C-alpha positions in Angstrom: 0.0 0.0 0.0 1.6 3.3 -1.1 -0.4 5.7 1.0 -0.8 5.9 4.8 -4.4 6.7 5.6 -5.2 7.3 9.3 -8.2 8.6 11.2 -7.9 8.1 14.9 -10.4 10.0 17.2 -9.0 10.3 20.7 -10.7 11.3 23.9 -8.0 12.6 26.4 -8.6 13.3 30.0 -6.2 14.7 32.6 -6.5 16.6 35.8 -4.6 19.3 37.8 -2.1 18.0 40.3 -4.0 16.6 43.4 -7.2 17.6 41.5 -6.9 21.2 42.8 -9.7 23.4 41.5 -7.6 25.9 39.6 -9.3 26.2 36.3 -11.8 29.1 36.5 -13.0 32.1 34.4 -11.4 34.2 33.0 -8.8 31.6 32.1 -10.9 28.5 31.5 -11.9 29.2 28.0 -8.5 30.7 27.2 -6.9 27.5 28.5 -9.1 25.4 26.2 -8.2 27.6 23.2 -4.5 27.4 24.1 -4.8 23.6 24.2 -6.6 23.6 20.9 -3.8 25.7 19.4 -1.1 23.1 20.6 -3.2 20.4 19.0 -3.5 22.3 15.7 0.3 23.0 15.7 0.9 19.2 16.0 -1.7 18.3 13.3 -4.0 16.7 16.0 -7.1 18.7 15.0 -9.3 19.5 18.0 -12.9 18.7 17.8 -14.0 19.7 21.3 -12.1 20.8 24.4 -13.7 21.5 27.7 -13.6 20.5 31.4 -14.2 21.5 34.8 -12.3 23.3 37.6 -9.9 20.4 38.1 -9.6 18.6 34.8 -9.9 18.8 31.0 -11.2 16.7 28.2 -9.8 16.9 24.7 -11.5 15.2 21.7 -9.1 15.4 18.7 -7.8 13.6 15.7 -4.4 12.0 16.5 -2.0 12.8 13.7 -0.2 10.0 12.1 3.0 12.0 12.6 3.1 12.1 16.4 2.9 9.5 19.2 0.1 10.0 21.8 2.7 10.2 24.6 4.4 13.1 22.8 1.1 14.9 22.2 0.4 14.7 26.0 3.8 15.9 26.8 3.4 19.0 24.6 -0.1 19.7 25.8 0.7 19.5 29.5 4.2 21.1 29.6 3.2 24.2 27.4 -0.1 24.7 29.0 1.2 24.4 32.5 3.8 27.0 31.8 1.3 29.3 30.1 -1.2 29.1 33.1 1.6 30.1 35.5 1.9 33.4 33.6 -1.8 34.3 33.8 -2.1 35.1 37.5 0.0 35.1 40.7 -2.5 32.7 42.2 -1.6 30.1 39.5 2.2 30.2 40.1 2.0 26.6 41.4 -0.2 25.2 38.6 0.7 21.7 37.6 -1.0 18.8 35.8 -1.1 15.3 37.3 1.5 13.0 35.8 -0.9 10.6 34.2 -3.7 10.8 31.8 -6.5 8.8 30.2 -6.8 8.4 26.4 -9.6 6.5 24.8 -10.3 5.8 21.2 -13.6 7.0 19.9 -15.8 5.3 17.3 -16.5 7.8 14.5 -20.2 7.2 15.0 -19.8 8.4 18.7 -17.8 11.7 18.0 -20.9 13.9 18.3 -21.9 12.2 21.5 -18.4 12.7 23.1 -18.3 16.2 22.0 -21.7 16.9 23.6 -20.5 15.2 26.7 -17.4 17.4 26.9 -19.6 20.6 26.2 -21.8 19.7 29.3 -19.0 19.3 31.8 -20.2 22.0 34.2 -23.7 20.5 34.4 -22.3 17.0 34.6 -20.0 17.8 37.5 -22.8 19.3 39.6 -23.7 15.6 40.2 -20.6 13.6 39.9 -16.9 14.0 40.9 -14.0 13.8 38.5 -12.9 10.6 40.3 -16.2 9.0 39.8 -16.3 10.1 36.1 -12.8 8.8 35.4 -13.6 5.4 37.1 -16.6 5.1 34.7 -14.3 5.7 31.7 -11.9 3.0 33.0 -14.7 0.6 33.4 -16.4 1.4 30.1 -13.1 0.8 28.2 -12.1 -2.3 30.3 -8.9 -0.6 31.6 -7.2 -2.6 34.4 -5.9 -0.2 37.0 -4.7 0.0 40.6 -6.6 2.7 42.6 -3.4 3.4 44.6 -1.7 4.8 41.5 -4.5 6.5 39.5 -4.7 9.8 41.4 -1.1 11.0 41.9 
């Protein structure tokens, strides 16, 4: 086959260190735009980015030119440095070490995008930890609770 054809939809989830509630207006939407810019620069075109006070969700197309781990490294390092410049209260802004990344069926892209768009409403009823555990269960990911949160 002479041509490489790839279409991988990825739903990425990661939280602030210790799940600290540090993502608030006026920087919340700016952060999502900044993350989207990083994705675009790496040819991982963003479809929907959103989140809540202590975590983000990114639905994007994973480029055939970059490893998922490298995308996460770029997203987290650059956005963490950027957040620190926004306000003195964010000088200790860090992301957690780990992340979740889940493949998305093309038929489910709109459903996942809508889910990301409704994060504020969703988290009035459910914690990030409960949400994340449900993702792990849905995707049959084996995990040890002792190592998921730090």
